[in-house]
N, C-alpha and C positions, 0 to 999 in steps of 0.2 A: 577619382569620382567614377562610379560605375553607370556605364551609359546603357540604358535598356531601349534606345530609341531606335537603333538600327534592326531589332527583330521583332519588335512588339509595340503595336500602337493602340492605346486605350480608346474606346468610345468614349468613355466618362471617366474622368477622375473627381472625386469628391474630397475637398479639403476639409478636414475636421472630423475627428471620430467621437464627438458629442452625440447626444440622443437624437438631434435633428439630422446629422450627417448619416448616421446609421440607420435611421428609420427610412431616409430617402434611398439609400443603398439597398436596404432589404425589399423596399416596394418595388425598386426598378427589376431587382434580380427575380422578384417573385412574378412580375407582370412578364417579363422578357428576359428569360434565362441566357439567351444568346448575346445579350450585350456584355462588352468586355470592360467591366467596371473596377476600378482601383479606389482605395481610400487612402490618403496620406495623412499623417498625424505627426505633431512635432514631439510629442511625449512618449514615453516608452510603454504607457498603457491607454486603453480607451476610457473615455467619460471621466477625465480627471479634472476638469473645471467645473463650468456651471452645472452640468449633470451629475458629477460626483459630490458636487456640496449643496444640492438640492435638498430642501426640507421634507420631499416626499408626499406633498399634497397632491391629490387628484382634484383639479379645479372643476367646478361645476358650470362655469361661463356666467356667473351672476354680474360681474363687475363690468362688463366689457360692452361697449356702444353697440346697439344691434345693428347687424349688417356687416360691422367692420370684420377685418380678417382674423382679429382675435376671437371675435363672438363665434363666427362660424366654424372657425377651426376648433375651437375650445369644445364646442358642443357635439361636433362630429369627432374630434380626437379623443373625447371622453369614453364614447361608447366604443370606438375603435381599440383603445387601451385596455378597457375593461375585457373585451373580446379577447385581445391578444394575451392577456394575463391568465384568463381562464384557460384558453387553449395551450399555453404552455406551463401550466401549473405554478405561476408565479403568485406568492402570496399578496393579496391586497385586501381592503375592507372598505366597505362604502358605510362609513360610521356616521356621515352627516356633520353639520357644524351649526353654530349659532353665531349672528352677527348681533351685536349688543350696541344699543344706544345708552351711553351712561350719563348723558344730560338731555333735558328735554328739548333743547334746540337742536338735537341731532335727530329727532324724530321724523321731521320733514324729508331729510336727506335719507333716512333708513326707508322711507316710503318711496321715495324715488329709485332707491336700490331695488326694492321690491318689484316695483313696475317693470324696470329693466330686466329682471329675471324673467317675468312673465312674458316680456317681449322676445326674450331670447329662448323661449320655449320650456322652461323649467316647470316641472309639475311637481305638486306635493308641497310647495314652500308653505310655510304657515307663519303669520304674524303672533308674536308671543306677548302676552301681559307679563307684568313683572312675575305673577305667581307661576305662569306656564313656562318662563324662562328659567326660574329655579327648580322646575322639575327637570328640565334637561341639564342644567348645569347648576347644582345647589349652592355653590360658593362664588357664583359670579355677581357682579354689582351692575345694575342697569335700571333703567325706566321702562324698557320695551326691547324687543328682540325680533329676529326672524331665524327660523329653522330652515337649513337648506338640506334635504335628504341626501342629494346627490353627491356631496363631498365626499371625498375617501383619502385614503393613506397607501403608499405603496413604495418601494425601493427602487428609484429609477435606475441605480447602478445595475441593479439585476436585470431591469427590463433591457438596458442597453446592452449588457452582456449576451442576453438571449439573440437580440438583434444581430450581433456581430457574429454569433455563432451561425445562425441561420443564413447570413449573408454568405459567409465563407463556405458553408456546406453546399451553396449553390454555384460555387466557383468564383466568387468575388475574393478580392485580395486587400488586405490591409497593411499597410507599409508604416510601422512605428518609427519614431525616432528620425522622422524626415520633416525638417522644418522646411517650409516653402521660403526660398528667398528672392524668387521673381518668377514671373509668367511672362513667356516671350510669345506674343501672338504672331503667328504665320498666316499664310492665305487660307489653308484648309485645315489648319491644327494649330495647336499652342504647345509649347515646350515648357514644361514646369522644373525649374531648377530647384532642387532641395539640397539641403545639407549632405545628403548621401548619394543622389543620382540625378538623372535627367530622365523625364518622363513625357513621352509624347501623347496628346490626348486630343480628340475632336472637340470635347466641351469640358469646360470646368464648371463644376458645381461649388460655389463657396458657402460652406458651413462652419466658418472659423471662428464664431462666436466673438469673444473678446478682441481679436483681431481680423474681424471680418471687414472692416473699413479698409484695413492696410492692404489685406488681399484683394479687395475690390478694386483698389487703387492702381493694380498692375494691369486692369483691363479697362477700367472706367475712365474717360478722359476728365470728366468732372466730378469730383467727390464734394457734394454739399453737405455731408452728414460726417460725424465722427463719433466714435464710441467713447463714451465717458463712463468710467468704470465707478460703481458705487458698492462700497462694501457693506454687508449685512451681517451683524454679530449677534450671536445667540448665546443663553445661558440655558444649562439643563436643571430642571428641579431635581433636588435631592429626593432618593427613593420614598422617604416617609411623608412627602407632600405631593407626591404625584396624583393622590387620590382627589386633590383639589380640581382636577381636569378630567373630565369624563371622555371628552373627544377633542372638538376643535373649537376655540373661541376666538372670535374676531372683532375688533372695533368696526364703527362706521368710518369709512376711510375719508380722508380730505380729498374732495372731488378735484381740487386744483394741484394735487401732488400725486405723481405716478406711483407712490408706494403705499401699502395696506396698513401701516402702522403696526406695533409691536402686538404679537398675539400668541396664543397659546396652541401647540400642536402634538398630539399624540403621535408616536411613531411607530410604524409597522413592526419593527424589531424590539419594541419597548423603549419605555422612557417618554419623557415629556419635554419638548424644547419651549423656550421663551424668547421671543423676539420676532424679527431682527429690527435694528434701528436702520439707517441709512445714511452712510457719510462717504464722502468723497474718498476713493482709493488712490493712494500716491504711486501705485504702479498698478498696470492692468490685471495682474495675476497677484495682487496684494492682499493675502488673507489675514495678514496681521497689521497691528496698528502703526507699526514702525517699518514696514515692507516699503522702501521707496526705490523708484526708479527716476532719476533726476530728468533725463531727456523725455521721459514719457510724461511727467509731473508738468515740465515745462510747456510741453505740446498741449496737454490739457488746458492749462492756465491761459495759453496763449489764444485758444480757439474762442472766436467772437461770439459763437453761441454759448458756450460755458460762462463767459462774463456776464452775458445777460440773465443767464439762469441764477448765477451767483447774486447778482443785483436784486432779482426778483424774490428769491427764496433765502436771502441770508440769515434771517432770524429763525427760519425752520431749520436751515442748515447748522447753524450754531447751536441749536437745541439738540440736533442729532449728534454732533460732535461732542457735546457736553455729556450726553449720556454714554458715548463710547469710552470716555476716560473715568466717569463716575458710577460706580456701581450702585450707589444711593438714588442717583437721578433715574437709572434705567428701573431700578425697584419701584420707585414712585410711579413711573409710566405703566407698569404692569399692574399696580394696586388700583389703578384706575379701573381695570376688569375685575382682579381678584383681590380685594383688600386684604386678605389674609396672609398674602406673600411677603415674606420678610427677606432681606439681604441674604441671611444665613440659609434661607432655602434655595440660593442660586449657586451653581458652579459654573465656571467658564466652558463653554460648548464650543460648537464649530463656527465658520464664517464662510461665507460665499461672496462672490463677486459679480455683480449684475452688469452685463453688457447693455448699456442705456445709449441709443443713437440720440444725438443732438444736432439740430441744423443750425446754420449760421446765424439765424434770427433768434436763436434761443428757445427753440421748440423743442421739448422733450418728445420724441416720436411716440406716439401712444399705440400705434397698430404696429403689426409685423410690416416689414418693408423689404421687398424682393426687387432688386433691380437686374434689368437683362441687357446684353449686349450681344454682339455677333460670336463671341468667344466664351461668355460665361453667364452663368445665372448665379448672382450674388444675394444672399440672405444677409442682409445688413442691420437688421432689427428683428430680434427674436428672443425678448425677455419673457419672464413668466405671462402667461402659461404655455411656454413653448414645450415643456416636456410633457404636460397633459395632451396638448396638439401635436406632438411630434408625429404620430403615424398619419394625421391629416395633412400636416404641412408636407410629409413625404409624398402624399398623394398628389398634392397641388405641383410639387416641383417635378415629380415623375411624369406628370401630364405635360408640363412644359418641355421637359426633355424630350418627350417621345414624339412630339411635334416635330422636331428636328432629325428624329430618326424614322422615317415612315416604314422601313422594311428592316427592324432591328436585327431580326436573326440573320438577315444577308449581309448586314453591315460590317 
């Protein structure tokens, strides 16, 4: 094992080279180039998990509770992301989306959503009649809708790559292939033991995504949340049916379930995705149906909070699982939005795994969750819209970090 602790002490080590970790590192280096910052990442490349499997939507902030971290960071992060993309010539498009009520009983929920968007500061939203809905999306089925002009599309892997480049150009280091095995807190610093080396640091910033709870447990005495992995599976529309979707089409979401339901997304690099469903993944990085890690699955099933979630949402969960194994059922769900869609129009697409924090009482944490102690700042829940919000989250984390380094140039 190569030991770097004798000759080099980091001010900050960020664990995880996904978009939140990279945005935090980039922001810190931009604010204070004198800080000695390293990123450690267990994979051989950056942005390989949630960031690299992202659907590429620039979220507007429509769905989130006013005043929540999700709402404030999404709204601010949206503009920061757009500015970052423009400054660095990263392709993006603010194409807008429609949210569709397919049944009359969904209209009151849609109106609540509209009012939430207004409270979150969205301007230019428009209620749509059936006729107006068809003007935006001619093939959609619905009784009413909302047009949200702020929503856009981008490739978050490209964004993450640019953040990594700029961070390294400012003197930051990224250590790939370094799985964190333990963090040993000392009085004035911590020792991070990875699969390749030992690294001393004054502060740990945990942006480990799907393993954020595991990393947090190294420095947090009591962990009352656990990451539950949910896989989202997509189909792609065949080329000759992509004309059925002009931009983005979303259903009215179930307010009691932390997922948006199957929808259609035009991609910045071409093509149209349909999905996702939301099923329990049998391993934290389980992108395929039969990916299983038995110890991880056993740990998930034994978590009291998950057992309560399963008891509450078992009907919904069974429906999602059925759609996972039945293309016909998945097609039927999509036909609720676009009746012309047929099973033959769909080809298997990608999948992503969402790191969803769950507390012991069965609460699926709805907001971003950041936990702090003497040794570390732990980002323990950062699902969607974390990619859209990444630069804003990086700003919040950098502010918290810099409170601990009053004179960073001299540190």
